[in-house]
N, C-alpha and C positions, 0 to 999 in steps of 0.2 A: 462660111462663118458659122452656119448652123451646126455643121459637123463638129466644129471646134468645141461649141458649148456642150454638145452631147458627150464628147470625149471627156471634157472637164468634169461634167456631172458624174460620169461613170467612175472616174478616178477618185473623186471625193467620196462616193459611196463605198468604193473598194477600200479606201484608206480607213474610213469610219468602221467598216466591218472588221478590218484587220486589227484595229485597235481594240474593238469589242472582244474579238476572239482572243487577242493577247491578254486582255483584262480578265476574261473568263478563265482562260488557261492558268494565268497566274493565281487567280483566286482559288481555283480547284487544287492547284499544287500546294498553296498555303494551307488550305483546309485539310488536305490530305496529310501534310506534314504535321499540322496541329493535332489531327486525329491520331496520327502515328505516335507522337510524343505523349499525348494523353493516354493512349492505349499502353504504351511502354511503361508509363508511370503507374497505371493501374495494375499492370502485370507484375511490376517490381514489388508493389505493395502487397500483392496477393502472395507472391513467392517469399518475400522477406518481411519487412515491416517499415511503415512510414510514420513520420512524426506529425500526423494530422488525422482527422476523422476519416474513416471509422476506426482506425487503429488506436487513436488516442482521444479520450473524452471522459470527463469526470461524471460518474453517475452516483450522486450522493444519496439517492433513495435506497439503493441496495444496502449501503453501509448502515444506515439507520435501522433497517428492517432485520439485520442479521446479528444484532447485539442484544445480549440479555444482562440486565442488572447493572449496566454502566451508563447511567443517565448523563454523567459529566462528559464521558467520551462522546456520546451522541451529540451533546450540545456543543462542546468546544471543538473537537476534532472535525466533525462534519462541517460546521459553520466556518471554521478557520480555513479549511481547504477550499470550500465553496467561494469564500470571499477572495482568497488569493487567486483562485482559478479565473474568476471573472474580472479581476482588476486589470485594466488595460496597461497600467504603468506601475507595477509593484516596485518598491524601493530596494528590496532585498529578497532572497529566497525565504520561503516559509520553513521555520525550524521548530519541530515538536519534540518534546522529551517525554516519553512514556515511562511511568513508574508503577511498580507493584510486584507482589509475590508471583512466583511461577504459577501458571495456570489461570491467571486473572484475565488473560486475553490480549496481551500486548502484541505477540507475534500474530495472533489471529486477526487483529485489527489491521496490522501492517499488511498482511496478505490480502485482506478485503479491499484495502485502499488500492493495492497494486492491481488486483483483478477487476476493479471498477474504474480504473484509469487507463490501463493498457489492454488491448485485445489479447495479448499473449500472457498477461498477468506477470507473475514472478519470473517467467522465462523470457520476458521482454529484454531486448538489447538496450533499453533505456532505463533499466533498473540495475543498481548495484546493491546486492544484499551481502553485507559484510558481517561475518561472525567472528568475534574477537578471538576466541580460543582456537579457531581453525585458521584464520587468515593471519593473525599477528600473535603467535604464541610465545615468542622469545623476546623478553624485555631488553635483551642486550643488543638487539638489532633495530633500535628505535630510529636511527637516522635512515637506515635502509628502508624501513617501513614507511617513513614519512614520504620519501620519494615515490615509492610504489603507490601509496594511497593517493597522492596528488595526481599521479599519472592516470590512475583508474578513474578518478572523478572527472578530470579534464577530458579524457577520451570519450567517456559516456555522454557528458554534456555537449560535446561537439556534435554528436549524432542527433540530439534532441534537446531543445531548451526546456522541455517539460520533464526532464529526467527526475527520478526519485532515488534517493540514497538512504538505505536502511542500515543502521548500525546496531546489530544485535549484541547483547552482553556488553554494553558500553562500560559498565562498572568493572569489567575484566580487561579492558584495553590497557596497554601500557600508559602510564601517566604522561601527559603532555603530547601524546601522539595526535590527538584531535586538534592541537594547536596548529598542525600543518594545514588544516582545512579552513582556518579562520578567514583568510581572504575570500574564499568562495561564499561564505555566509554573510559577509559584511556588505556595507552600502556602496558597492562599486557597480558601475554600469557594465564593465567587462574585466575579466581576469584572463591574461594570455589570449586575448582576442575572443573569449567566450563569455556570453551573457548568461549568468546563473540566476537572475532575478525571478524567473518563472519556475525554478527547480524547487523540490521539496526534500528536506532532510529530516529523517525520523530516527531518534535515538531511543533505544530500549534499555531499561535498567531495572534491577531489583532494589536499587537504593530507595530508602524511605518506605519500603514495604511494611515494616513494623509500625511506623507512625500512621500510615494509612489504615492499617488494621485496627490500631488503637482508637483512632477517631471514629471509625465506622462502628466498632463494637460499642463504644460509649453511646453513640446515637441509638443503636439497637437496644441496649439495656435501659436507656431512658424512655424507650417507647416511642421515639420519634421516627418517622419514615426516612429512609436513607435518601430519598429523593429531595429532601430538604437541605442536604449537604451541598455546599457551594465550593467552587474552585478556590476561593479565597481562604478556605479552611485548611488547605493543603499546600498551596503553591510556594509560599515562603519557606516552609519546612523542607520541601523537596529541593528547592534551590540551595539551601544551606547544607543539606546532607550531601548533595552532589559536589558542592564546591569544597567542603571541608574534609570529607572522608576519602579514604584511599580508593582510587579507581580512575577511570578514563577522563572524568571531568574535574578531578581534584585540582584546585587552583587554576582552573581553566579560564582563558580569556573569553571563551564563548559565553561564560556566565558573567564575568566581571564587566564585559563590554555590552552586556544585554543583547546578545545575538540570538539567544533561544527565546522564541516568542511565547511559548506556553509550556509549563510543566504540568503534565496531566496525570492525575492519580487513577489507577485501576483498582476499584474497590474489591475486597474479598467477596466471593459469591455465596449467597445463601442457598439453602436446599431448593427453594422454589426456582431459582435461576438455573441450577444444575438440572433440575427436572425439565426445563425448557430446552436445554442442550440435548438431553436424552431424546426428547421428542423430535428435535430437528434432525438428529442423526438417524433415527428410525425412518423418518420420511426420506432421507437421503439414500438409505439402504432399501427403499421400496417396501418398508414394513409399517406403513401408516396405520395399519389395523391394530398395532400394538401400543400406539400412543395412549389410548384410553384404557389399556389393560393395567389396572392399578397394581396388581400383584407383580407383574413383570417389571414395571417401572420402579417399584419399591425395592425389588431385588437389586437392581442396578444402583440405586441411590444408597442402599444400605452397605454396598460393597466398597464405598468410598470412606475416607476419613474426614473428620470434622474437628474444628476447634472453636473456642477453648473447651476444655474438658467439662467445665461446669454447665455450659449451655449448648455446646456443639452447634453454634449458630452458623459457622462458615465452613465451606469446603476447603480442606488443606491444599488441594491441588486444583481448585476451580473446576473447569470443565476439561482439563487436560487429559484425564484418564477415562473420560466418558466413552469414547469410541471403543477402547479395548475392553472395558467392563461390559458394555452393551453387546459387543460381539461374542463375548464369553457366554452371556445369558442366551443369546440367539442360538449359539451352537448347542445348547442344552435342550432346546425345544424342537430342533430339526429332527424329522423322522430318520431313524437309523436304517441303513440298508441291510436287509436280512442276509445272513451268511450264505443261505442256499442260492441266492442270486449269483454269488461268486462261484459256487460249486457248479452251477449250470454253465457258466461261461468257461470254466476250466474243463 
C-alpha cells in the first residue's frame, strides 16, 4: 500500500513538472514569435517607412523657428495643424489654402510641414505633391484627370491615415478638377473604406497676392507694425478671389460647402526679413562667419528687386532668389587657384 502512494506521488510530481515545462516552452515560443514579429516590424520600418513614430510625428517647434516675417502663418498654420494632430476624433481632414505672391514662402512652408511630420520629408510615401502644370497640363482631359487624382489620393491614404496632399499652383489647375476630391474633404467617416479625417490637404495659390500686398503696404505706409494685421483682414477677400476668378477653385464646392478651413495670406517680405533668409542660408552653407559681415549681406540684398518704386518696401521675389544671389557673392570671395598649380600638375 505504501508503494502505491509513492508511485502516485511520483506520478503527480511528474505531471506537474510536465505541465510546467510545457507552459514554459509555450511561453518561450510565444515570446520568441512576438520578438520575431516585433523585430520584423522594426526592420521593415528601417528599410521602408511606417505610419507611426518615429517615422511619423508632428514637430511644431521647428516650423515656427524657420519662418521669417509671416506671423499669421506661424499663428494659424502651426496651431491649426497642432490642434488637428492631437484631436482624437476629428470630423474631417484639415484643409489649408495658402495665398500670396511667388517667393513669399508657400512652398517653403509646405516643405517644412512635410519635413517635420514625416521622417523622409517630401520623399515620404505618405505625401502626394501635385504640381498643376506638370501633373494636369491638358484641360481637355478633365475626366481622365479626375479618375487619376482620386486613385492617387485613395492609394496614398490607404498606406497612412496621416497622409498629406499638397496641391501646388492650384490657380492653374483645370476648373472643377478639385471637385473630384470633395468627398475626401467632407464630413465622412470613410470613403471607399478609407478614413481621411486625420489627413491634411494644402492648396497653394497666387490668387489674392495683389490684395495681400495692398493691405500690407497700406499698413506699412501708415506706420503700423505688420504684426498687427489679423487673418480677418484677408480671409474673406481670398475666399472671394478663389471662388470668382478663373482657376482651380473657381465656383468650387470646396468653398461653397465650407470645406476649406483656413485661407492664409503670405505677406510680402520686407528687406529685414530677406536679410534673415540670407543669414539662415549662410549658416546652412557653413559660412556663419559672414552673417555679421554688413558689406557682404548688403551686396546680396542690393542684388534683389523691391516694390513699389516709391518706397521699395517689399522684395519682389521674397526669399526665393536668396540662395542663388548668396552663392554668387560667395563665389566672388573664394580664393582663386593660381594657374601655376595647374602647370605643375601638367
